[in-house]
N, C-alpha and C positions, 0 to 999 in steps of 0.2 A: 118651126120653121126660122124662125130668127134668131134665135138660138145657133142651129145649126149652120147658117152665114157666117156664123161669127165665131164660129172654130173654123171652118173654111178657111176665112183670112186670116185667122193666126197661124195657122199649118205654112199657110205662101210665106209669111211673113218669117218665121224659124226657118223654112226652106232656102229662103233668098239668103238669110246670115247663115247658116250653112255651107252654104255653095261659094260664097263671098269665101267664110275664111277657107276652104278645101282651094280653091283657087290662090289663094295669098300664098300657103302654105306648099303648092306646088311650084309654084314661080322662086321661093326663097329657097326651095329643094336646087332649081333649074339651075339657079344663079350661085348656088355653093356648090354643085356639081361642076360649073364653068368653070368658077374659081380652085377648083380640087388641085390640078396638076400643078399651078401656078405656088400654093401654099405647098406640096408635097416639094417640089422642088425647093423651096425656100428652106423646109425641113431638112431637106439630104444634105443641101450645103452649110447648114448649121452644124448636124452631127460630122459631114467631112472635117469640120476645122474642130470639133472637139474630138473628134475619136482617134487612137495612138491608130500606126500603120497597122498592115494586117500580120495576123500572129505566125511565126514562120510555121508554125507546125499546124493543118487541117484535119479537121476530120472527113472519111469518105464521103462521095455523097450516095445520099440512100434515093429510095423508090419514092416516089411520093406517098407520100402515106404510110410507109414503113419504118418502125422503129430501126437502129442499128441494132442492137439486141431486143431477140424476141424470144420470147416463153424462157424453160428451166431443163435442165438435159434429165432426161431418165439414166440414171446410174443401172440398173436391174441386172443387164444383161452384163453390165463389168463385172457386178459384184459376181455375179456365177459363176464366171470365168476366171477369176481370181483368188476366190475362195480357198481351194485346195489346193493352194500352192502358199498359202500363207499358214504358219502356225505357232503356237503360244509355246513359251520358255519360262519352266518355273527352275527355280534354282535355287540351291544351300550353299552355306560359307560356314565356317567356322567364325566364333565372335573372337573376336581380338579384345575383347571390353571397352577399351575408349579409344579404340582405332578400329578407321574403317575408310576404304580410299575415296569412297562415295556415299552421300546422303541417305542414296535411294531412290531419288527424283518419285515420291509417291509411295516407297514403300512399305504395303499396309500393316506391316509387324513396326511396332515400338522400335526403332532405332537406338534404345538405351537399354532395352532387357534383353538377360544375358539367356545364352544358348544358341543355339545355330538361326543363323538367319536364311531368311527366304524373302524373295525377293521375284517381282515377278517381267517380264519383256515378249518383245515380239519379232518373229524374224518371215523369213520367207526362203522355199527353196528355189536356186539357182540352177542347179544340175540336177540331176535323173537321180546320181547315183549317192545322193544325200546331204551335197552339199547345202548350207545354208549362210544366208547372211545377217546380220544383227551386229548392235554396239558391244564395242569392248568393253562399257562399264556394265553389261546388262549379266556377261557371262561372269566378270573378274573377279581370279579369289573365288568363283566355286567349287565348292568340292561334290556338287552332284548338280547335272542338268537333264531336265527331261522337259522333254518337244513334247507336246500334242498336237495331232493333224486337226485337219478340217472333219473327220470321220470318227472322231475322238480315238484315233489307236494312240499309243505314247512308247518313245524310245528314247532310250538312254542317249545322251550324246556325247560327244567329247571335242574340247575344242584345239583346233588344229590350229588357228592363229590368230593373235591379234591385234593392232596398232591402237596408242593411245593415242597418239598426235590427233590422229584422225577420227578417231572413236568407231574400228572398224574389227569385227572380228569374223572368224569365219568358223564354222560349227558344221558336225558332220554327226548324222544317225546312218545306223546301219540295220538293214533287214526288212526295209520298208518300200516296198514293192508302188506300182503303179502312181508314182510321183509327179508333180504335170510342174515343169519348173516356170518362171514367169518369162517374159517378153522385155529385157532393156530397151529403154527408150536411149533420148538424147537431151538429157539437162540444158548444156549451153542453148540448144531450140526452144526452152521454155520461153515464154511471153507473159509481161506482171498482167496479171484479169484473168489470165487461163484458170478454167475450171480446175481441180485437182481433187482425188478422192483417198483418204488415209485407213488404211484398216490395220487391227490389232487388238490386242486386250487389255483395255483402260479396263481401274480397279476389278480385272477378274472378271471383267464381263467378256469372253472372249470373241473373236473373231466381231468386234464391232464396226460399223461403215460410218463414216463424217466424209461430209465434203464443203469444199472451199474453194477460193483464189489462190492463185500465186499473189502475195501481197509484196513482196520484194526479191528480189535475187543478189548476190554476193554478200550478205550480212557477217559480219565480223563481231563476234559476242563475247570475245576473251579476247582483249589486245596484244597477247601476251604469245600466242597461238596463233605464226604466219600460216595455222594451214586451214583457218576459220574462211569458209568462205561457201554459208546457207544460204538454201532458199527460203524465205518466211511465206509464212501459210496462213490462212486464219479458219483453215478446216482443224476441227475442234483433236486438239491431242494432250493427252494428261497420261496419269501411272499407269503404265504399263503400256504405253504408245512405245514406246524406243524401240527401235528394232526392225519396226514393219515398213512395209511399204505405204509411197507418195505415189500416187498412180495418175496418169492422166487419161484424157475421155479414148487414147485409144488401144485403155488398156496394160500401157505399158510405166514399169518403175522408173521415174525418173528422180526419185529421193528416198533415203531414209530416213525417217521420223527419228529426233535424237535428244531433243531437246523443246521446253518453253520458257516463256520470261511471264513470271507469277509470283507474286507477291504472296501469296495463298498455298500455291501447290498443286492447282487445279487451272485448267485452261480461260485466258481469259481474251481468245484469242489471236496469241501471237505464238507460234509456233515454230522449230526450225527444223529441216531436212537434210542431211547430207545428199551434195548431187552425185546422182549414180555416178555420174561421168570420173569421179572422185575414186569413188570404188571403182570402176575398170582399171585404173591402174595397180589400185593398191589389193586387189582381194586374189589375183593372180600369184602376185608372191605371199600373201598369206597361205593360199592356197599352197601351194608347192615349197615355200622355204618355212613357213611360219612367222615373219615378220618381215619387216620392209627394209630394202637399203636406199638411201637416197642420195640426189646427187648436191653434190657441195663447190659454190662458186666461189667466196671466200669476202663478202662484200658485206659490211653495214646500208641500210636502205632505209632514205624517208620521201613521205609524197612529195609530189610535184602539184605546190598550187600556184593558183594566177598571180603570187608576186615575185615566187622563182621562177615562175617560165620567162617573165616580165625580163628580169633582172640576168636571165641566162639567154636573151633572143629566142626564147623558143616560140611558136606557132602559138601554139595549146598547151593546156597543163596535163601533160599525162608520161608517162615513164616512172622511172625508179631511179631516183637521184642518191650517187654513190655518195656516202657522208664519212665512210672508211675502207680502205683496202688490207687485208690481212698480209704479214709477211709472208714469204713463200707459197700464199694461195693459188688456185688457180688464175682468178683477177689479177692476181699480182704480175705470173710470169709473163700474162699475156701480154701487160699493161696497159688494162685497166686505171685508174686516178681519181681520186676524188672529188668530183665536181663535175664526173662522167654524166649523162642520162640516158639510161638504159632504158631503148626504145622497144629493142630486138632482139628475142630469144633463141636459138636456137628455128627461125622463119617463124616465134610466133609473139605476134603483137605485143607490149606489154605495155595495155591500159592506165592502170594505175599497180604504185607499188607495190602491193598487195595481193597482187597477180604472181609479180615475180618466183617469190619462193617455193610457190607447188607449180610450176612451170620448173624451174632447178630441181625442184625435189623427184621430179619424176623422169627427171632424162637419166640415160643409162649412164652407170657409171665406166670411167671410161674411153666415153665417146668426145669427140673432138667436135664443136659447134663453133657456129659464127653468132656473137655479138655486135649488134649495131649499136651505137652509142653517141648522143649529140656533146662535141665538143665545141667549145670557141665558135659557136653556131653554124658548124656544120657538122655532115656525119662522117662517124668513120668507123670501119669495120673490123671484129680482133676473130681472133680461132682460139678457140678457150677449149681444153681439156676438162673434163669436167669431173672431179674427184667426188671419195665418196664421204658424204658427213658423218661423224667420229659420235658414236655416240656418247650419251651424258652420262655414263660411269653407274647407270643405277636401272629402274624399270622404268622409267618416263611415267610413272604413273605417280598420277594426284595421291597424296595419302591426307585420312582426316582424321586428327585427333578429335574425337568427339567429348569428350568430356573435359577439354580446354578450352574448345571452337574456334580452332583454326584449321588451314588447311593447308598443305605444302605441297611441292613439285621439286626436282629437280632445275637443275637452272638449263636452260637449251641456249644452243648460242645466238638467238636475236633478242631472248629475254635477258641475256649479260649486255648486249650494246645496250636497251633500250634504259637499264640501272647504271649504266654507265661502270659497267663492272670489266676488269679483265678477263680476258677470255679463260685464266688456269684458274678462274676464282673460284672457292670452295662454298658447300652449303645448300641450304634449302631456301625456296622463294616465298614466302606469304604469298598464297593467292586469294587468300579469304576470309573473313574474320569474320566469326557472330556475333550476330549484335544484344549487346550485352553479358558476355560468354568472358569467363575468366581471361583467359586470351586477351579481350578487348579489356577489360577492367587494368591488364598491366601492360598497357598502353602498345600493343604490336597494332601493326597495321598491314593494308595489300602491298608488294612490293618490300619489305624489309624481307633481310637476307641473315637467316638463323645461319649461323657461323659455329657455334659449340653450343653441347647443353653438358650444363655442368663446367667438368675443366676437359672435356673431349670432343675433338672437334668433328663436326656435320661432314660426312661428303657428298651422299646424294639422300633422297628422300626413305631407299630402304636401309639406311643404318638410322636413321632417324625417328620412324618406326621401331627400329631393334634398343633403341638407347628409351626411348618412353616405356616400351613394357618391361623392362628391366626395374622399373619402379615401383612400387605400389600403386590403387587407385587414387589414394589419397594424397600421395607427397607430391611440394612442391616442385616446380621445374625450373630450374635457373638454367635460362638464353644467355648470349653473345647475340647483339642482331647489330647488324650493319645499316644505317636508313643513307643514303646518299655520302657527305665526307665523312659521317658521324660514325662511333660503334659506340656502345651501351647494351647492359647487363639487362635483366627482366627477369623478374620474379613472376611465373604465371602459378597461382593459386588456384586448384581444384575447388567449386563451391564456391568461389569469390563472387561467381557473373549471377546475374537475374533472370536469364530467359531460358527457355527450354530449346533454345538451339533451333530454333524454327525460321531465321531469319538472315541472309548475310550482310555483314555490314558492306558498302560501297568497294565495289573494285570484283565483284563476284557479278557476273551481267546477267547473260541467260544461265536459265538452271541446266546446265549439261548433265544426263543421265536421268532426267523427270520421267522417262516412261518409264524405267526400271520397276 
């Protein structure tokens, strides 16, 4: 009994202690809650003092508990609808021994082997009469083109027209019924971050589907080509994808897959597609004329950066700064002068200098257009009659001397300006040099102008091709090179390099044609 009373007393003591502790804790919590508004206000003041001003761009408000992005799209219906329009393209071309316009962008056949060259690519039907869009490099120099449809039917195709500057081509198959053309979208309306799907023939795996997003727009991967305006995507693009469609979630074609950026020839998440809006201007001419006629303004231009904008009194860095006006050109006749900043051409705003060549090229020859420029702080409007851009005297296609390890192409007017050449300069421009190749060993660099082979002048890339074909495979080649203000002779000795020709020296940025 005594023991029981002792335990009861001990329990009461512990209860009292616990009760006091709980009461104290509740009082402390109550005091903390009472002080919370003052503490929060003080913390907010501190944050206001430390934080910068609000960001100029804010995210749209989301519903409570709802993320801005939820779930992943299902591409199955889209692919089912597009598959009949996507085609696989295989080509054969004659082996030109040491010469090939392209390295083959993953051509599964050894580029150094003899015999017929075979390559693979993709395309898509845009007209039920059998007209197909693909890349120019996919069908370039092909002696035979075979198109395979999704239902396994095969047809030989003919090239209707090709344009090396935009890398677009139109081919046609005959006798194929029940063709389903694609629906074309608006590439200008694409947004960075938007989902896109690529369908093609990578590594001969026909009708492979990959998905990703638009990584960027307006990419220029070859600074010497003023018509570069690529859509960048991380949808997997690999050898064989070139010419295939890039599609938005509405099932509309918004681009033509054309190139990748890769050190090893495979996908690393950086692919490039030609905007479909560019094809809208080029394809109709290729279909009806077989070639493209471009407008010409007659100016050399450069970008407007913040420093230039400030010195010219411009409110923002936009437009194309005129660095030279060619004599007797449409620009000269209209009254444009060096120092003018072209901000609008034929009603189209010129946001950056790279926009102007494409806008002018797509303008009908002979059309009189209004050109708005900023001059001495004010705007002036001129009426310009657009002329025809003259042919450069060759095919315009790059020519690659594989055993020498260099690629050359004709001198475009825009290229001449960048290299400081006269408009009547003759020769071919080196656009890329393979690392460790005989050309690099001889000291050639991208941007060099080859004016002579042996003791004969080089007029264009086709002439360069024929000159090299006249020699033997192991014969050294003497070339006269102009580099800046210097001219020098170089001897290229086949076999003097130490590489397989798998990598390009700086100057060959993206690998155009890598879907071939």
